[in-house]
C-alpha distance (Angstrom), angle and dihedral (degrees) to the residues before:
residue distance angle dihedral
M1 . . .
K2 3.77 . .
T3 3.82 134.1 .
C4 3.81 119.1 -124.4
S5 3.81 114.4 -124.6
I6 3.84 91.6 -141.2
C7 3.81 108.3 39.1
N8 3.84 95.2 22.7
K9 3.82 90.9 -137.7
E10 3.77 120.3 141.1
K11 3.81 110.6 -122.1
P12 3.83 136.8 167.1
E13 3.83 117.5 -89.2
E14 3.84 91.0 -108.0
E15 3.83 88.9 67.6
Y16 3.82 89.7 68.9
H17 3.81 128.4 75.2
W18 3.79 118.7 -118.2
R19 3.79 117.2 -103.5
I20 3.79 108.2 -125.2
K21 3.80 98.0 -157.2
S22 3.77 97.0 50.4
K23 3.80 107.9 38.9
G24 3.75 116.1 -147.3
K25 3.81 94.0 30.9
R26 3.78 129.4 97.7
H27 3.80 130.6 -140.3
P28 3.82 116.0 -93.8
R29 3.85 91.1 -123.9
C30 3.82 121.8 72.2
K31 3.83 116.7 -122.4
P32 3.84 97.0 -98.8
C33 3.82 91.4 47.7
A34 3.82 90.9 45.9
V35 3.83 90.6 53.1
E36 3.81 91.0 49.6
Y37 3.81 90.8 46.6
M38 3.83 91.1 53.3
R39 3.83 91.5 48.5
N40 3.81 89.4 53.5
Q41 3.83 91.1 47.6
R42 3.81 90.4 52.9
V43 3.81 90.4 52.5
I44 3.81 93.0 46.2
H45 3.83 93.0 47.2
A46 3.83 97.6 34.7
E47 3.81 93.7 121.2
A48 3.81 93.7 51.0
I49 3.82 90.5 47.2
R50 3.83 91.0 49.9
I51 3.83 91.5 50.2
R52 3.82 92.2 48.3
E53 3.82 91.7 49.9
K54 3.82 90.7 47.9
E55 3.82 91.1 51.3
R56 3.78 90.1 49.1
S57 3.82 92.4 51.7
E58 3.84 91.0 46.0
T59 3.79 89.8 52.8
E60 3.80 90.3 51.4
R61 3.82 91.4 48.1
R62 3.82 90.4 49.3
K63 3.82 91.1 51.0
E64 3.81 90.6 49.2
W65 3.82 91.2 49.4
Q66 3.82 91.8 48.3
A67 3.81 91.9 50.6
K68 3.83 91.4 47.9
H69 3.82 92.0 46.2
R70 3.80 92.3 49.2
E71 3.81 90.7 49.1
E72 3.82 92.3 49.3
N73 3.82 91.1 48.2
R74 3.78 96.8 38.2
E75 3.82 96.5 136.3
H76 3.81 92.6 50.0
Y77 3.81 91.3 51.8
R78 3.81 92.9 44.9
K79 3.81 90.2 52.9
Y80 3.81 91.1 47.0
D81 3.82 91.9 47.4
R82 3.83 91.9 50.0
E83 3.81 91.9 49.2
Y84 3.81 92.2 46.1
Y85 3.80 92.2 48.7
A86 3.82 91.8 47.6
K87 3.80 91.2 49.2
T88 3.81 99.4 43.4
G89 3.78 105.3 21.1
G90 3.78 87.4 -117.3
H91 3.77 131.0 -71.5
K92 3.80 90.3 -93.7
S93 3.80 89.8 65.7
A94 3.79 91.5 58.9
K95 3.80 90.9 48.4
R96 3.79 90.4 49.5
R97 3.82 92.2 50.3
A98 3.80 90.1 49.7
K99 3.82 91.0 50.7
Q100 3.80 90.5 50.1
R101 3.79 92.0 47.8
N102 3.82 90.8 50.5
A103 3.82 91.4 45.9
T104 3.81 93.9 50.9
P105 3.80 108.4 96.6
S106 3.79 119.0 -131.5
W107 3.81 90.9 -129.1
L108 3.84 91.8 63.7
S109 3.82 108.9 122.1
T110 3.78 125.8 -131.6
E111 3.83 88.0 -111.3
H112 3.81 89.7 58.3
D113 3.79 89.6 47.6
K114 3.82 89.9 53.1
Q115 3.83 90.3 50.3
I116 3.81 90.1 53.3
K117 3.81 92.4 49.1
K118 3.84 91.2 48.4
L119 3.80 90.3 51.3
Y120 3.82 91.4 51.4
A121 3.83 91.0 47.7
K122 3.82 90.6 49.6
A123 3.81 90.1 49.7
K124 3.79 91.6 51.0
R125 3.82 92.5 49.7
S126 3.81 93.7 48.0
G127 3.82 98.1 40.0
M128 3.80 92.0 -116.2
H129 3.79 130.3 132.7
V130 3.79 126.0 -120.7
D131 3.80 107.9 -128.4
H132 3.79 131.0 -168.5
I133 3.81 108.1 -128.3
V134 3.80 89.3 -152.1
P135 3.84 103.5 36.1
L136 3.79 120.2 -118.9
I137 3.82 90.1 -131.7
N138 3.80 122.7 30.5
D139 3.80 135.5 137.6
N140 3.81 92.3 -116.1
V141 3.80 106.1 28.3
C142 3.82 141.0 15.8
G143 3.79 119.2 -153.1
L144 3.77 131.4 -156.0
H145 3.80 129.0 -111.5
V146 3.81 94.9 -117.3
P147 3.85 131.5 130.2
W148 3.82 95.1 -107.2
N149 3.82 90.5 54.9
L150 3.82 93.8 55.2
Q151 3.80 130.5 88.1
L152 3.80 137.0 169.5
L153 3.80 115.9 -114.2
S154 3.76 134.3 172.3
P155 3.81 112.4 -101.7
E156 3.83 91.0 -110.8
D157 3.82 93.2 51.1
N158 3.81 91.8 46.0
R159 3.80 92.8 51.3
A160 3.80 90.3 46.9
K161 3.81 91.5 50.4
S162 3.83 92.5 48.0
N163 3.82 108.6 167.3
K164 3.80 95.0 -35.3
H165 3.77 121.9 131.2
E166 3.80 122.2 -151.1
W167 3.81 113.2 -139.8
């Protein structure tokens, strides 16, 4: 039995909602008092709730407009995307370089660094891709950017492998 902090009536534990943050404990208000409390909170904060819902619907309308606009101007955006990719190498390249930089350990020697650069040069000459055996980013494992974690793969094999790791 537990006493409600609002109505001060003693009720069985099942008459109280579970507290999510502290498992095994119940809320201090019984279920009927908790429902009434939430109704009062909605009335007190009605304006803030209305504003939040309006912002949410405006965001959805903006996303719909952007999608429609992009579809209507598809050729313009394709041309822009091609030019941007040609100029910058694409935003994914910068992300990839950042991942490699973060995955390169500080204890890597200059000799190891030279081995990595030679492997990339060899890949470029032969039309191959340099692949991380253990991917830099994966749900289960994150590899390092070190010579013994690199291999040369054909472009088709590398795309098929993606960032998967065989166990």
